[in-house]
Legacy VTK file of the C-alpha trace (Angstrom):
# vtk DataFile Version 3.0
C-alpha trace
ASCII
DATASET POLYDATA
POINTS 721 float
125.861 65.269 138.110
128.282 67.653 136.718
131.579 66.937 138.475
133.032 69.884 141.006
135.859 72.620 139.201
138.276 74.457 140.813
137.689 77.571 142.465
140.445 79.718 139.776
137.341 78.312 136.617
134.277 79.331 138.683
135.884 82.717 139.542
136.863 82.876 135.347
133.499 81.492 134.555
132.053 84.483 136.848
133.924 87.133 135.525
132.928 85.940 131.853
129.240 85.619 132.796
129.470 89.095 134.205
130.739 90.530 131.546
128.189 89.365 129.089
125.849 90.642 131.363
126.909 94.046 131.413
126.912 93.999 127.852
123.575 92.555 127.548
122.613 95.209 129.714
124.124 97.893 127.716
122.158 96.472 124.490
118.941 96.463 125.907
119.820 100.021 126.880
121.179 101.169 123.178
117.415 99.159 121.922
115.439 101.331 124.346
117.247 104.320 123.210
116.505 103.616 119.635
120.735 103.999 118.504
120.336 100.237 117.177
118.696 99.326 114.542
119.654 95.180 113.615
122.122 92.745 115.484
123.531 90.402 113.620
123.204 86.357 115.756
125.737 83.953 115.151
123.731 80.041 114.524
124.276 76.782 112.474
122.677 78.838 109.461
125.668 81.328 109.752
125.719 85.171 111.095
121.717 86.482 110.659
120.553 90.135 110.768
118.275 91.075 112.588
115.690 94.298 112.629
114.419 95.860 115.093
111.551 98.006 115.104
111.318 101.402 117.442
109.534 104.118 117.269
110.816 106.307 114.189
110.189 103.321 111.798
106.992 104.886 110.850
109.238 107.701 110.157
111.855 105.937 108.085
108.868 104.222 105.992
107.602 107.679 105.633
110.866 109.266 104.241
111.279 106.163 101.923
107.757 105.789 100.341
107.093 109.812 99.753
106.588 111.283 96.208
109.143 114.042 97.327
113.388 113.794 97.227
114.751 113.626 100.907
118.593 113.993 101.791
120.558 114.663 105.288
123.549 116.814 103.871
126.832 117.580 106.029
128.128 121.174 106.801
129.858 120.895 102.888
127.030 119.582 101.353
128.325 116.147 100.989
124.941 114.027 100.573
124.931 110.975 103.864
121.663 109.836 103.466
118.912 110.034 100.362
115.637 108.229 99.923
115.107 106.161 96.523
113.056 108.978 95.256
115.736 111.519 95.606
118.061 109.180 93.082
116.062 108.101 90.653
115.008 111.750 90.206
118.881 112.868 89.516
119.265 109.630 87.646
121.828 107.601 89.449
121.509 104.969 91.884
121.116 104.971 95.809
124.563 103.386 96.802
126.238 105.838 94.057
124.595 109.145 95.376
125.634 108.711 99.321
128.713 110.565 99.411
128.517 112.989 96.832
127.968 116.556 96.948
124.801 118.200 96.176
126.405 121.153 94.277
127.518 118.560 91.703
123.707 118.315 90.631
123.209 122.191 90.171
124.513 124.309 87.556
127.288 126.778 88.163
125.687 129.906 87.680
122.571 128.272 90.547
125.212 126.673 93.373
125.462 130.094 94.883
122.150 130.374 95.396
122.274 126.329 96.713
125.237 127.459 99.168
123.255 130.275 100.572
120.743 127.728 101.198
122.977 125.530 103.298
124.456 128.129 105.532
121.109 129.068 106.939
121.555 130.008 110.096
119.392 127.532 113.094
116.290 127.821 113.435
114.907 128.921 109.716
113.827 127.309 107.300
114.082 128.812 103.705
112.632 127.396 99.788
113.578 127.995 96.686
112.963 127.064 92.917
116.327 125.609 91.291
117.121 122.938 88.420
118.821 119.798 89.147
120.975 118.372 86.347
120.625 114.327 86.218
123.787 112.064 85.229
122.517 111.900 82.093
122.450 115.906 81.565
118.425 116.820 81.632
117.159 119.579 83.315
114.398 119.332 86.259
112.411 121.911 88.055
112.343 121.460 91.622
111.424 123.462 94.739
114.433 122.906 97.068
112.926 123.255 100.768
116.416 123.478 103.164
116.199 123.431 106.638
119.645 122.797 108.939
119.826 121.070 112.247
122.136 120.048 115.404
124.412 117.464 115.340
127.319 115.947 117.830
130.249 118.046 116.765
128.535 120.327 114.166
124.904 121.019 112.395
123.447 119.270 108.854
121.051 120.402 107.222
117.953 118.090 106.077
116.480 118.733 102.619
113.473 117.780 100.570
113.350 118.263 96.726
109.754 118.429 95.428
109.798 117.859 90.648
108.238 120.579 89.114
107.965 118.697 86.209
104.510 117.924 85.267
103.425 120.755 87.105
105.096 122.876 84.086
103.868 120.436 81.886
100.346 120.823 83.065
101.297 125.005 82.924
102.297 124.948 79.497
98.964 122.326 78.948
96.565 124.512 80.075
98.523 127.765 78.468
98.510 125.955 75.138
94.939 125.066 75.361
93.786 128.671 76.215
95.705 129.658 72.767
94.335 127.145 70.696
90.516 128.202 72.612
91.883 131.606 71.732
93.087 130.582 68.162
89.927 128.817 67.498
87.622 132.013 68.620
89.547 133.808 66.400
90.035 132.335 63.134
89.013 133.589 59.781
88.234 130.245 58.906
85.691 127.767 60.279
87.453 124.926 62.352
86.502 122.171 64.010
87.526 119.712 66.639
85.680 116.496 66.692
86.216 113.467 69.052
86.547 109.830 68.343
83.087 109.441 67.953
82.329 112.240 65.435
80.645 114.957 67.637
81.822 118.344 67.396
83.519 119.249 71.031
84.717 122.634 69.809
83.832 125.041 66.935
84.955 128.543 66.101
82.291 131.478 65.481
82.688 130.959 61.717
81.781 127.156 62.052
78.981 128.625 64.212
77.845 130.770 61.848
78.955 128.635 58.683
76.288 125.539 59.665
73.752 128.456 61.091
73.382 126.837 64.531
75.317 125.515 67.266
77.563 122.270 66.327
78.633 121.677 69.922
77.687 118.016 70.778
75.941 117.305 67.430
77.134 114.895 64.734
79.962 116.554 62.207
78.410 114.531 58.847
74.646 115.761 59.881
76.021 119.131 60.864
78.444 119.502 57.592
77.539 117.703 54.729
79.634 117.988 52.291
80.496 116.730 48.777
84.230 116.937 47.095
83.322 118.733 43.520
86.174 116.914 41.471
85.028 113.147 42.613
81.672 114.101 43.640
81.809 111.759 46.432
80.630 112.300 50.443
83.277 113.234 52.853
82.797 111.620 55.871
84.014 112.782 59.533
85.407 109.177 59.835
88.255 109.508 57.733
90.472 111.681 59.337
89.709 109.341 62.533
90.753 106.883 60.500
94.007 108.175 59.814
93.095 109.210 56.286
93.986 112.761 56.067
92.714 115.393 53.944
94.731 118.468 52.557
93.861 121.067 50.265
90.802 119.027 48.361
87.811 121.414 47.245
84.152 120.329 48.652
80.725 121.676 47.838
78.384 122.247 51.073
75.035 122.913 50.323
73.455 124.844 53.898
69.422 124.558 54.396
67.441 127.377 52.700
71.071 128.766 50.992
72.987 128.568 48.120
75.700 126.041 47.616
79.138 127.278 49.040
82.724 125.692 47.541
84.903 125.004 50.437
88.436 124.335 50.825
89.005 121.229 53.347
91.824 120.461 55.518
91.351 117.175 58.465
93.824 115.755 60.148
93.256 113.364 63.201
94.274 114.047 67.015
96.771 111.141 68.098
97.577 110.696 72.102
101.073 109.710 73.033
100.359 106.005 72.360
99.522 107.120 69.049
95.820 106.303 69.528
93.021 108.750 67.630
91.366 110.556 70.571
89.556 113.273 67.785
90.347 115.098 64.932
90.449 118.709 63.430
88.721 119.993 60.669
89.115 123.611 58.590
86.894 124.765 56.667
87.507 127.804 54.181
84.865 128.905 52.120
86.345 130.291 48.300
83.221 130.510 46.887
83.683 134.292 46.076
87.184 133.391 44.762
86.482 130.231 42.751
83.615 132.210 40.834
86.272 134.772 40.207
88.661 132.545 38.769
85.495 131.396 36.637
84.960 134.258 35.578
88.150 135.026 34.600
88.676 132.051 32.986
85.738 132.357 30.601
86.800 135.973 30.007
90.445 134.589 28.927
88.032 131.651 26.901
85.946 134.633 25.687
89.564 136.815 24.748
91.215 133.589 22.572
87.382 132.492 21.162
87.757 136.311 20.063
91.424 135.858 18.953
90.796 132.724 17.352
87.509 134.819 15.221
89.959 137.517 13.958
92.791 134.979 13.052
90.239 133.318 11.318
89.040 136.713 9.536
92.511 137.432 8.300
93.513 133.669 6.960
90.142 132.222 5.814
89.966 131.712 1.685
86.763 132.748 1.592
83.455 134.095 3.714
82.000 130.443 4.111
85.281 129.206 5.582
85.192 132.396 8.021
81.500 130.932 8.664
82.358 127.492 9.778
85.761 128.572 11.640
83.184 131.478 13.389
81.017 128.372 14.313
83.348 125.841 15.429
84.634 128.787 17.732
81.465 129.338 19.474
79.953 126.008 19.756
83.483 125.194 21.284
83.333 127.949 23.974
79.363 127.088 25.117
80.692 123.057 24.897
77.695 122.765 22.506
76.796 119.821 20.048
76.106 121.876 16.712
74.503 125.585 15.594
74.567 127.776 12.439
75.177 131.318 11.433
72.523 133.016 9.431
72.414 136.592 8.088
69.522 138.764 7.636
69.451 139.721 3.620
67.407 141.539 1.330
65.762 138.167 0.187
64.889 136.585 3.737
67.288 134.957 6.522
70.068 133.094 4.871
72.190 130.888 6.488
76.300 130.925 6.515
77.215 128.098 8.027
75.556 125.691 9.443
77.441 122.403 11.525
77.841 119.221 10.402
75.616 117.115 13.127
72.123 119.407 11.954
73.681 119.802 8.605
73.495 116.046 8.126
69.863 116.043 9.266
68.471 118.833 6.700
67.620 118.634 3.328
70.084 120.406 2.048
72.120 117.497 0.560
72.245 115.945 -3.038
71.691 112.091 -3.583
76.296 112.653 -3.377
75.784 114.181 0.232
77.689 117.338 -1.136
75.727 120.397 -0.218
72.427 121.403 -2.636
73.230 125.144 -2.503
72.020 127.775 -0.040
69.599 127.032 2.499
66.998 129.711 3.379
65.062 130.211 7.019
61.709 131.274 7.594
61.925 133.798 10.222
59.773 131.864 12.940
60.215 129.281 16.022
62.801 129.603 18.497
65.249 131.014 16.125
63.213 133.823 14.248
62.553 134.792 17.959
65.891 135.558 18.406
65.839 137.730 14.966
62.225 139.553 15.337
63.012 140.791 19.015
66.729 141.209 18.824
67.472 139.994 21.727
69.518 136.123 23.226
66.770 133.571 23.879
67.691 130.461 26.085
65.768 127.588 26.628
66.806 124.287 28.205
63.066 122.684 27.669
62.759 123.347 23.613
59.405 121.175 23.581
57.692 123.375 25.879
58.966 126.166 24.756
56.211 128.568 23.608
57.617 129.732 20.254
58.821 126.209 19.382
56.911 125.443 15.869
58.772 121.709 15.429
61.786 120.192 13.856
62.339 118.887 10.520
62.222 115.562 9.432
65.741 113.778 10.204
66.803 116.563 12.416
68.937 115.509 15.559
66.901 115.768 19.142
67.098 119.704 20.341
67.336 119.025 24.160
68.232 122.523 24.490
69.199 126.100 22.577
70.911 129.344 23.136
70.554 132.048 20.436
72.503 135.415 20.037
71.671 137.961 17.800
74.654 139.809 15.673
74.195 143.846 14.913
75.472 146.326 13.256
74.852 150.330 14.108
71.927 149.046 16.424
70.695 146.633 13.529
70.440 142.990 13.596
72.006 141.591 10.458
72.081 138.150 11.883
72.727 135.455 14.786
74.280 132.645 16.458
72.662 129.211 17.240
74.198 126.624 19.435
72.228 123.616 20.793
72.238 120.619 23.066
75.095 121.651 25.952
75.076 119.010 28.118
73.729 120.345 31.612
71.716 123.073 29.614
72.800 126.332 29.429
73.144 129.303 32.185
73.506 132.993 32.281
77.573 132.409 31.812
77.625 130.518 28.421
74.728 133.208 26.803
77.435 136.265 27.858
80.502 133.966 26.748
78.627 134.070 23.419
77.116 137.446 23.426
80.883 138.803 24.109
81.960 136.994 21.076
78.991 138.067 18.551
80.523 141.435 18.121
84.036 139.699 17.035
82.433 137.662 14.735
80.493 140.511 13.000
83.816 142.350 12.646
85.525 139.252 11.080
82.581 139.313 8.123
83.406 142.908 8.023
86.794 142.646 7.586
86.605 139.963 5.449
83.790 141.802 2.830
86.212 144.575 2.794
88.847 142.198 2.231
87.406 141.209 -0.820
85.988 144.507 -1.793
89.962 145.696 -1.307
90.795 142.824 -3.536
88.814 143.755 -5.985
89.636 147.926 -5.716
93.179 146.369 -5.545
93.119 144.165 -8.415
90.944 146.936 -10.345
94.067 149.276 -9.390
96.417 147.291 -10.230
95.252 146.468 -13.532
95.253 150.731 -13.785
98.881 150.549 -12.328
100.163 148.385 -14.800
98.586 150.289 -17.603
99.798 153.187 -16.402
103.379 151.533 -15.559
103.445 150.724 -19.269
102.759 154.095 -20.534
105.561 155.622 -18.370
107.947 152.683 -19.226
107.336 153.642 -22.841
107.509 157.299 -22.111
110.865 156.645 -20.457
112.358 154.741 -22.844
111.252 157.348 -25.486
113.011 159.987 -23.244
116.313 157.172 -22.377
116.342 156.959 -26.425
115.756 160.786 -26.850
118.757 161.487 -24.086
121.031 158.917 -25.713
120.336 160.187 -29.501
120.874 163.817 -27.872
124.235 162.225 -26.109
125.331 160.442 -29.494
124.901 163.872 -31.500
127.182 165.258 -28.814
129.071 162.183 -28.876
129.265 162.301 -32.989
130.688 165.774 -32.439
133.307 165.201 -30.432
135.062 162.375 -32.483
134.978 164.537 -35.304
136.726 166.954 -32.968
139.199 164.574 -31.907
139.032 162.992 -35.075
140.273 166.305 -36.995
143.656 166.981 -35.650
144.694 162.803 -36.378
143.244 162.986 -40.028
145.158 166.122 -41.072
148.198 164.936 -39.906
147.405 161.495 -41.796
147.087 163.427 -45.191
150.053 165.649 -44.973
151.526 162.008 -43.954
150.583 160.727 -47.324
151.152 164.016 -49.360
154.899 163.872 -48.232
155.082 160.431 -50.371
154.998 162.511 -53.939
156.937 165.230 -52.540
159.461 162.884 -51.602
159.051 160.745 -54.619
160.114 164.064 -56.737
162.883 164.999 -54.571
164.497 161.646 -54.625
164.080 161.045 -51.426
161.627 158.451 -51.366
163.707 155.513 -49.716
162.510 152.327 -47.418
163.921 154.290 -44.229
161.111 156.875 -45.257
158.590 154.983 -45.798
159.068 152.725 -42.600
158.790 155.978 -40.659
155.678 157.279 -42.474
153.827 153.877 -41.969
154.801 154.011 -38.465
153.256 157.616 -38.120
150.349 156.590 -39.990
149.900 153.553 -37.687
150.204 155.447 -34.755
147.364 158.172 -35.777
145.183 155.243 -36.710
145.880 153.192 -33.268
144.938 156.597 -31.735
141.756 157.091 -33.158
141.050 153.744 -33.143
141.412 153.344 -29.801
138.783 157.043 -29.699
136.302 154.765 -31.192
136.518 152.441 -28.388
136.614 154.879 -25.574
133.428 155.594 -27.243
131.763 152.512 -28.024
132.221 151.518 -23.875
130.024 154.735 -23.050
127.452 153.905 -24.784
127.252 149.712 -23.813
124.819 150.000 -21.337
125.643 148.729 -17.645
124.261 145.230 -16.513
125.547 144.705 -13.303
126.638 147.209 -10.387
130.278 146.813 -9.955
133.020 148.711 -7.556
134.712 151.320 -9.736
137.403 154.204 -9.121
135.585 157.318 -9.192
138.451 159.718 -9.783
139.095 157.409 -12.893
135.856 157.187 -14.452
135.681 161.287 -14.304
138.866 161.441 -16.205
137.523 159.160 -18.856
134.518 161.415 -18.973
136.402 164.370 -19.528
138.661 162.945 -21.800
135.221 161.928 -24.510
134.356 165.386 -24.248
137.289 167.639 -23.942
137.433 168.193 -27.479
134.100 170.062 -27.434
134.947 172.250 -24.307
137.972 173.905 -26.397
134.947 176.183 -27.674
134.938 178.005 -25.454
138.130 177.020 -24.454
137.020 176.347 -20.843
139.463 175.499 -17.714
139.326 172.346 -15.821
139.750 171.955 -12.414
139.765 168.128 -10.990
140.538 167.992 -6.793
140.395 164.606 -5.501
141.160 163.676 -1.811
142.102 160.166 -2.457
141.533 157.126 -5.116
137.345 156.482 -3.875
135.356 153.699 -5.069
131.765 153.594 -5.549
129.807 150.692 -6.351
127.442 151.215 -9.256
127.067 151.463 -12.846
130.647 153.376 -14.198
129.082 154.000 -17.552
125.415 155.589 -16.303
127.678 157.870 -13.984
129.800 158.741 -16.859
126.403 159.679 -18.658
125.372 161.824 -15.506
128.526 163.823 -15.810
129.020 164.906 -19.521
125.176 165.404 -19.213
126.247 168.354 -16.178
129.241 169.437 -17.920
128.119 170.051 -21.335
125.190 172.333 -19.449
127.963 174.334 -17.628
129.761 174.702 -21.894
126.417 176.089 -22.775
125.869 178.324 -20.071
129.567 179.333 -20.045
129.370 179.832 -23.943
125.667 181.728 -24.353
126.944 184.179 -21.263
130.020 184.552 -22.658
132.456 184.293 -19.572
135.579 186.184 -19.618
137.593 183.548 -18.220
135.416 180.083 -18.106
136.355 177.533 -15.727
134.741 174.268 -14.310
135.579 172.649 -10.550
135.060 169.125 -9.998
135.794 167.806 -6.483
135.696 164.804 -5.659
135.842 163.958 -1.483
134.354 161.935 1.456
131.964 163.023 3.785
131.406 159.871 6.593
130.364 156.761 4.656
128.924 158.924 1.562
131.002 159.885 -1.693
130.288 163.329 -3.182
130.840 164.411 -6.268
130.154 168.328 -6.783
130.956 170.186 -10.632
130.813 173.454 -9.925
130.622 176.585 -12.862
131.045 180.208 -12.850
128.534 181.052 -15.375
126.454 182.914 -12.560
123.831 179.927 -12.030
120.577 178.619 -12.551
117.475 181.480 -12.291
115.882 181.344 -8.661
111.850 181.099 -10.951
113.773 178.046 -12.511
116.001 176.192 -10.486
113.299 173.860 -9.031
112.023 172.745 -12.144
115.385 172.081 -14.112
115.080 168.296 -13.542
111.283 168.102 -14.993
111.296 166.254 -17.961
111.232 168.355 -20.807
112.193 171.018 -19.447
115.066 173.070 -21.295
115.678 176.877 -21.443
117.634 176.141 -24.891
116.253 175.774 -27.969
114.771 173.318 -29.393
117.940 172.602 -31.824
120.185 172.542 -28.252
118.298 170.810 -26.149
115.709 168.664 -25.344
114.746 168.765 -21.732
115.390 165.197 -20.912
119.396 165.187 -19.955
119.273 166.303 -16.300
115.838 164.330 -15.946
117.685 160.766 -16.904
120.842 161.998 -14.825
118.923 162.167 -11.694
116.981 159.141 -12.706
120.256 157.313 -12.744
121.297 158.643 -9.567
118.451 158.262 -7.561
116.478 155.637 -8.955
119.421 153.369 -10.419
122.328 153.960 -7.794
120.858 154.826 -4.670
122.382 158.565 -4.261
121.252 162.190 -4.422
121.340 164.368 -7.196
120.779 168.714 -6.639
121.730 171.847 -7.343
122.640 175.076 -5.629
123.598 178.427 -6.736
127.441 179.975 -4.942
128.602 183.270 -5.774
130.481 182.312 -9.294
127.659 179.938 -10.689
125.611 176.934 -10.721
126.980 174.020 -8.593
125.442 170.341 -9.186
126.080 167.891 -6.218
125.799 164.250 -6.454
126.108 161.809 -3.289
126.516 158.249 -3.293
LINES 1 722
721 0 1 2 3 4 5 6 7 8 9 10 11 12 13 14 15 16 17 18 19 20 21 22 23 24 25 26 27 28 29 30 31 32 33 34 35 36 37 38 39 40 41 42 43 44 45 46 47 48 49 50 51 52 53 54 55 56 57 58 59 60 61 62 63 64 65 66 67 68 69 70 71 72 73 74 75 76 77 78 79 80 81 82 83 84 85 86 87 88 89 90 91 92 93 94 95 96 97 98 99 100 101 102 103 104 105 106 107 108 109 110 111 112 113 114 115 116 117 118 119 120 121 122 123 124 125 126 127 128 129 130 131 132 133 134 135 136 137 138 139 140 141 142 143 144 145 146 147 148 149 150 151 152 153 154 155 156 157 158 159 160 161 162 163 164 165 166 167 168 169 170 171 172 173 174 175 176 177 178 179 180 181 182 183 184 185 186 187 188 189 190 191 192 193 194 195 196 197 198 199 200 201 202 203 204 205 206 207 208 209 210 211 212 213 214 215 216 217 218 219 220 221 222 223 224 225 226 227 228 229 230 231 232 233 234 235 236 237 238 239 240 241 242 243 244 245 246 247 248 249 250 251 252 253 254 255 256 257 258 259 260 261 262 263 264 265 266 267 268 269 270 271 272 273 274 275 276 277 278 279 280 281 282 283 284 285 286 287 288 289 290 291 292 293 294 295 296 297 298 299 300 301 302 303 304 305 306 307 308 309 310 311 312 313 314 315 316 317 318 319 320 321 322 323 324 325 326 327 328 329 330 331 332 333 334 335 336 337 338 339 340 341 342 343 344 345 346 347 348 349 350 351 352 353 354 355 356 357 358 359 360 361 362 363 364 365 366 367 368 369 370 371 372 373 374 375 376 377 378 379 380 381 382 383 384 385 386 387 388 389 390 391 392 393 394 395 396 397 398 399 400 401 402 403 404 405 406 407 408 409 410 411 412 413 414 415 416 417 418 419 420 421 422 423 424 425 426 427 428 429 430 431 432 433 434 435 436 437 438 439 440 441 442 443 444 445 446 447 448 449 450 451 452 453 454 455 456 457 458 459 460 461 462 463 464 465 466 467 468 469 470 471 472 473 474 475 476 477 478 479 480 481 482 483 484 485 486 487 488 489 490 491 492 493 494 495 496 497 498 499 500 501 502 503 504 505 506 507 508 509 510 511 512 513 514 515 516 517 518 519 520 521 522 523 524 525 526 527 528 529 530 531 532 533 534 535 536 537 538 539 540 541 542 543 544 545 546 547 548 549 550 551 552 553 554 555 556 557 558 559 560 561 562 563 564 565 566 567 568 569 570 571 572 573 574 575 576 577 578 579 580 581 582 583 584 585 586 587 588 589 590 591 592 593 594 595 596 597 598 599 600 601 602 603 604 605 606 607 608 609 610 611 612 613 614 615 616 617 618 619 620 621 622 623 624 625 626 627 628 629 630 631 632 633 634 635 636 637 638 639 640 641 642 643 644 645 646 647 648 649 650 651 652 653 654 655 656 657 658 659 660 661 662 663 664 665 666 667 668 669 670 671 672 673 674 675 676 677 678 679 680 681 682 683 684 685 686 687 688 689 690 691 692 693 694 695 696 697 698 699 700 701 702 703 704 705 706 707 708 709 710 711 712 713 714 715 716 717 718 719 720
C-alpha cells in the first residue's frame, strides 16, 4: 500500500504529469503532421534513435534511389539537400556536398546561365544542357531541370540533374558506326569484318566483287582461300582472331573460273573494352597488275643487264670462242637454265660456237683426256633444227612428246624442257641460241627475254669479227706505216744532214770571215819581230808585249771555235733559256756574213724572257731566217738593208719576230716556202730544206708555231712558243 503523500508533493507530481501529457500530445500532433522523422528514446541500453515512416516515405525513397541527381537549393544556390547520385556524379562525398554552392561545380563561362536558371520566378520550370565539373576536374554533360518553390521566409529551387555521358557516347558510337559503314562501302579495296567465329558480318562492295557472291554470314576461309606467296602456306582467319596480326603480306587468291590474283593482305583482331577478341577486320588490295608490271620491269632490267654483259664481253673476250661461252652463260642465267648451246649456220652446215658443260660432257666431242676433240657439227633436224628451218622460236616443256623429237645421243642428260631462239642478220637466220631444263619449264616471259637478248648476241659477234678484221687491217696498216715511217725518217735524216751541211758551209764561211782579221793582226805581230830586231829594238819588253797580244788573238779565235762547236752540238733535253741571249749568240755567229751587204741589225726586247726548249735548235732556226733575209736583201740590192728582231710577250706566249725590208715574199709562193726542197735560189745557193727544218723544229720539237706574212716593207717571220 502506497503511503499517503503531502499535498504539495501531490500537486507538484500532478503538474509534472500535465506537462508531460502536453508534450506527448504535441509530439503526437507533430508526428501526425509529418514534422518528426525520428525520435530518441533513453533506456538501459542507452539512447536509441527510432525513425518514423510517414506518408512522404515513398517519395524520399524514390529521390534517394533514382538514377538522376537531385538537390534542394537555397536562394543563393547553396545545396541544402542532395541525393547520393548527385554526389557520385560530382565525385564528392554526400556530407561534403551539403552546404556547398552548385556554382562551384560549373565552369565560369556557364555560371551566368546557371544563375539565370536559379532566378526563375514562380511557378515556372526550365531545362538546359550544361557541363558540370567534378572534383577530379572531369567535365560531365548533363540536363539541368530547375523548379522554384516557396518556403517560410523565402523560396528555394529544386534541381534534377540527368547525366548525358552515356547518351553522348552512344551517339558517337552510332556516328562512328555509320562512318565505318560508309568507309567500308566506299573503300577501293576489299574490306571484310568477321565475328569471333570467322563468319563475315560486314563486307565492302569490292569484297563482294572479289569473291563473286554475297559473302555475308559465310565462313571467311571458304570464301577467300588465300595462300602466302613466299611460304606457300594457307592463311586462316583464326590467326588474327587469336591475336596474330598480318600486315602487308603478299598472298594469292584463286577465285573459281578466274585467273589467280595477287593480293596485299592486312588482318588484325577487334577487341572489346576488356581486351577480349570479338572479331577481326581484313583488308585485301589487288596488286596483280602492279606485280605484273614489277615483274615485267624486273625482266626488262635483267635483259638490259644481260645485253650490257654481252656487249662488255664483246670488248673483253680475247677470242670469238670465249665470247660465245660468255654469251651462252648469260643466256642460261637469264632463263635459269641448266645447259644450252649457241650454233651458227655456215656454208658447210650448222656448227656449234659454244656448248655449256653439262651437255658438253655428255657429247662425243671429248677426247680420252677430256679435252675438246674439235668443232662439233650438227645436222639440221630434231627440235633445235625446227628453230633454224622455220626461223622462229620454239618452246616445249614436254620434249618426249614433241612432234619434232628425234631422240638424244648416248649419254646426253635428260631433256625436261627446251627453248630455242633464232639469230637473225638482215632478216636471214644465221644461227640460234638454245637453253634447256629450267625448273618449272619455260613460259612466254623466258622466251621474250631470250628473244630480246638475241640481237645483242648477234651484234657482239659482228663486233668481235669486225674487231678481228680490224686487228688484221691495223696490223697490216701498222706494218705499212712503220715501213713508210722508216722511209720518212731516213728522208728526214737526209734533210737534216743537208740542212746541217748547208749550215756548216755557212758557218765555215763565217769562221773564215771572223778569223781573217785576227790572222792579219797575228801576221803583223810576227813580222814585227824581224823588223824590230833589225832596228835594234828587239828586247824582252817588246817580246813580252808581242807574245801577250798574240795570245789574246789566239784566245779570241779559240772562243770562236767553241761558239761554233756549241752551235753544232745537238740538244738532248729541253731546258729553260733566255731568249735575248740566244738571239744575241746567233747574231754573233753570223755577224761576219751580215757585213756583205752591210745590214743593220735592230734588236728590241721588252724584258729578259725565258722559254722552255732546245736553245741550239732555236738558234739554228734564227740563223736560217737571218740568212734568208740576208740573201733577199743582197739579191734585191736594197739601199739601206735592215733586219728588225722584236722579242715580246703575248699573254702566256713568247713571240719573236724577224722582219726585213726586202719587199716581201711573192704571193704565189708564200704558202710553199716551208715545203721541203722548195727554194727560189739557185742550186749553188740553196737546198730548200732550211725553212722546212725550221718549221719542224719549232712546231714538232718545241710545240710552238712558225709563220710568215708580208708587211709594207718586207717579210716578217713570227715564232710563237
